[in-house]
C-alpha positions, 0 to 999 in steps of 0.5 A, spaced: 499 500 500 502 506 497 503 511 503 502 519 500 507 524 503 507 531 503 510 534 496 516 539 495 515 546 491 519 543 485 514 537 485 508 542 485 511 546 480 512 541 475 505 538 476 502 545 475 507 546 468 505 539 465 499 538 468 501 531 471 499 529 478 503 526 483 510 527 480 516 523 483 523 525 483 526 522 477 520 522 473 520 526 467 515 530 464 513 534 458 513 541 462 510 548 459 514 554 461 510 560 463 517 564 460 523 563 456 529 568 457 534 569 452 540 574 453 545 578 447 546 571 444 539 570 442 542 570 435 543 563 436 536 561 437 535 566 431 539 563 426 537 555 429 530 557 427 532 559 420 536 553 419 529 549 421 525 553 416 520 555 422 517 562 422 511 560 426 512 561 434 508 557 440 506 563 444 510 570 442 508 573 448 512 568 453 519 570 449 523 575 453 529 577 450 534 582 454 541 584 450 545 584 457 552 580 456 555 584 452 551 591 452 553 596 449 556 592 443 563 592 443 565 590 436 561 590 429 560 583 430 556 584 436 553 590 433 550 585 428 548 580 433 544 586 437 541 588 430 538 581 428 535 580 435 532 587 434 529 585 427 527 579 429 523 582 435 520 587 431 518 582 426 515 577 431 512 582 436 516 580 441 513 585 446 518 583 452 524 585 448 529 590 452 535 593 449 542 594 451 540 600 456 536 595 460 541 592 465 541 585 467 536 580 464 534 577 471 533 583 474 529 586 469 524 582 468 523 581 476 522 589 476 517 589 470 513 583 474 514 579 468 516 573 474 511 570 479 510 565 483 509 558 482 511 559 475 516 555 470 521 560 467 527 557 463 533 562 461 539 561 457 543 563 463 545 558 469 543 564 474 536 563 472 535 559 479 534 567 481 527 567 479 526 563 486 526 568 490 519 570 487 517 563 488 518 561 481 521 555 478 527 558 474 532 554 471 537 554 466 537 551 459 541 551 452 540 555 446 537 549 443 532 548 448 530 555 447 529 555 440 525 548 441 520 551 446 519 558 442 516 553 437 513 547 441 512 551 447 515 545 451 521 541 454 522 535 457 524 536 464 526 531 470 522 532 477 528 534 482 530 531 488 529 537 494 534 539 499 531 544 505 536 549 508 535 552 514 538 559 515 537 562 522 539 569 524 540 575 525 547 576 522 553 580 525 554 586 523 559 587 516 556 579 514 550 579 509 547 574 504 553 573 500 556 570 506 551 566 507 551 563 501 559 562 500 559 558 507 553 554 505 557 553 498 563 551 502 559 546 506 556 543 501 561 543 495 560 545 488 557 538 486 553 538 492 546 539 490 547 537 483 539 537 479 536 538 486 531 544 488 534 547 493 528 550 498 531 556 503 527 556 510 528 559 517 528 565 521 533 569 518 530 568 510 523 569 512 525 577 514 529 577 508 528 583 503 526 580 495 533 583 494 537 579 499 533 573 497 535 573 490 543 573 493 540 566 495 537 563 489 542 566 485 548 563 488 544 556 489 547 555 481 554 554 484 553 548 488 549 545 482 542 546 484 537 546 478 532 551 481 532 554 488 526 557 492 524 562 497 517 561 500 513 567 497 510 571 503 508 578 504 514 581 503 514 577 496 507 580 494 508 587 496 514 587 491 510 583 486 505 589 487 510 595 486 512 591 480 505 591 477 504 584 477 496 582 478 495 578 485 490 575 481 495 572 475 498 567 480 498 561 484 502 561 491 506 554 491 508 552 498 511 546 500 507 541 505 509 541 512 511 533 511 514 534 505 520 529 503 528 532 502 533 529 500 538 532 506 537 538 510 543 543 511 543 549 516 547 555 517 548 559 523 548 566 521 548 568 528 555 567 529 557 568 521 563 571 519 565 575 512 567 569 508 571 569 501 571 564 496 578 564 493 581 562 486 579 558 483 573 556 485 566 558 488 566 552 493 574 554 496 571 558 501 575 561 508 573 566 513 575 573 510 581 573 516 585 567 513 586 572 506 586 578 510 592 583 507 592 579 500 594 585 495 588 587 490 589 591 483 581 592 482 575 591 486 568 590 482 561 591 485 557 588 479 553 582 477 546 579 478 548 576 484 550 583 488 549 589 484 542 591 486 541 597 490 541 595 497 548 592 495 551 599 492 547 602 498 552 597 503 558 599 498 557 606 499 556 605 507 563 603 507 566 607 503 562 614 505 568 619 506 573 615 504 578 614 498 580 607 494 587 606 495 592 608 490 593 603 485 587 600 486 581 600 480 574 600 483 568 598 478 561 599 480 556 596 475 549 597 477 544 591 475 539 595 472 537 602 470 532 602 475 537 601 480 542 606 477 537 611 477 534 610 484 542 610 487 543 617 483 537 620 486 539 618 493 546 620 492 549 613 492 552 614 485 555 621 488 558 617 495 561 612 490 564 617 485 567 621 491 571 615 493 574 614 487 569 608 484 568 608 476 561 607 474 559 604 468 552 602 464 548 597 467 548 590 465 553 584 466 559 588 465 566 585 467 562 578 470 561 577 463 567 579 460 565 586 458 570 591 461 575 590 467 580 584 464 586 583 468 593 583 466 598 577 468 598 577 476 593 581 477 587 580 483 580 582 483 576 582 488 569 581 486 561 580 488 560 576 482 558 569 482 564 566 479 571 566 480 573 561 474 580 562 472 580 567 466 574 569 467 576 577 467 582 576 462 588 573 463 589 566 465 594 568 470 590 573 474 586 571 480 579 572 483 576 573 490 569 573 491 566 576 497 560 581 499 560 588 497 562 590 504 568 586 503 569 589 497 568 596 499 573 594 505 578 591 501 578 597 496 579 602 501 585 599 504 588 596 498 588 588 501 582 583 502 580 587 509 574 585 513 569 589 513 567 589 520 573 593 522 571 599 518 563 598 520 565 598 528 
């Protein structure tokens, strides 16, 4: 006799997307995503569509194209790709097309109310797990999968096992969600959650802003997660209201109290110190004091993980009234035009400029290799989500990862530094 057990978020989300019932981990279903995101390299999808000889789309309103990875174009070839995408969007009537002035795809779509609880979102970027901050099942796929979904509206998906993460707080001053995730990634490993749905719970998670939840879900990819999820609550719904999403247009899906998890991980936030991922993997994590004093040539505050408004505000708090150390390049790349405008209006941009920062246009920037390249032997401290060898220029350079506060403190001192010492 089969005993019915509670279902996880991933089971419920894929049941909704497929129309199937009582799905179990490991089953494969035909799922119908609610939104298909593709970035600058959407041109690959367009060319594939041309080779297929198909010019009819399943549902053009489910397509979202954002020209974010290399924006504005840095050469004629990239400009040609952008032009192809613009022409395609105009010809096919793609209403959710965002050009080089918008910012990073994930943040832009969330700001515009295009990501909703319970939905299945696929995107040509591995950090599409970020959509779980709004209670959606977001996952990265390849360009061929996006193209096929443009035409058929569906793709095969395997129901993932689920991992429950409990985070309790409060965090000590100078410690942030980035530190929580680096600690978790260090504990679990880069492949410790491969093809799993990672659910975030706990007293600290419940009081986090949507922006902070975005950091959790974004970085879940760095331990192999298929998707990530924070249970929607009034904080979520208020964000969606502001973004213009009608409450009647989505269904909040929550895991059952007796849902079955492959494992449970816990992070004790109240004793957590600032963390740093050292070259050349994200799961090579130590406390900041173990690498304090390491000389830096460049500091990058950006990426979909940590270039949101509150990230810039944290950096500005540390940098206020101080100067970037001689010989250090501080590059700040806001995640979206909306974030840049608010930061400018509130004086944050001025604080950063007065400290010696270079502010670039909203977008992926140095995280995607667009600017901020390093020479042989140089070191960057970055708030991005990856520190792989060669990701920011020379293969003989090094990237350390940490929070915006740790990045700002390191820019001031010219060496990796504990932000708690400047915020005391």
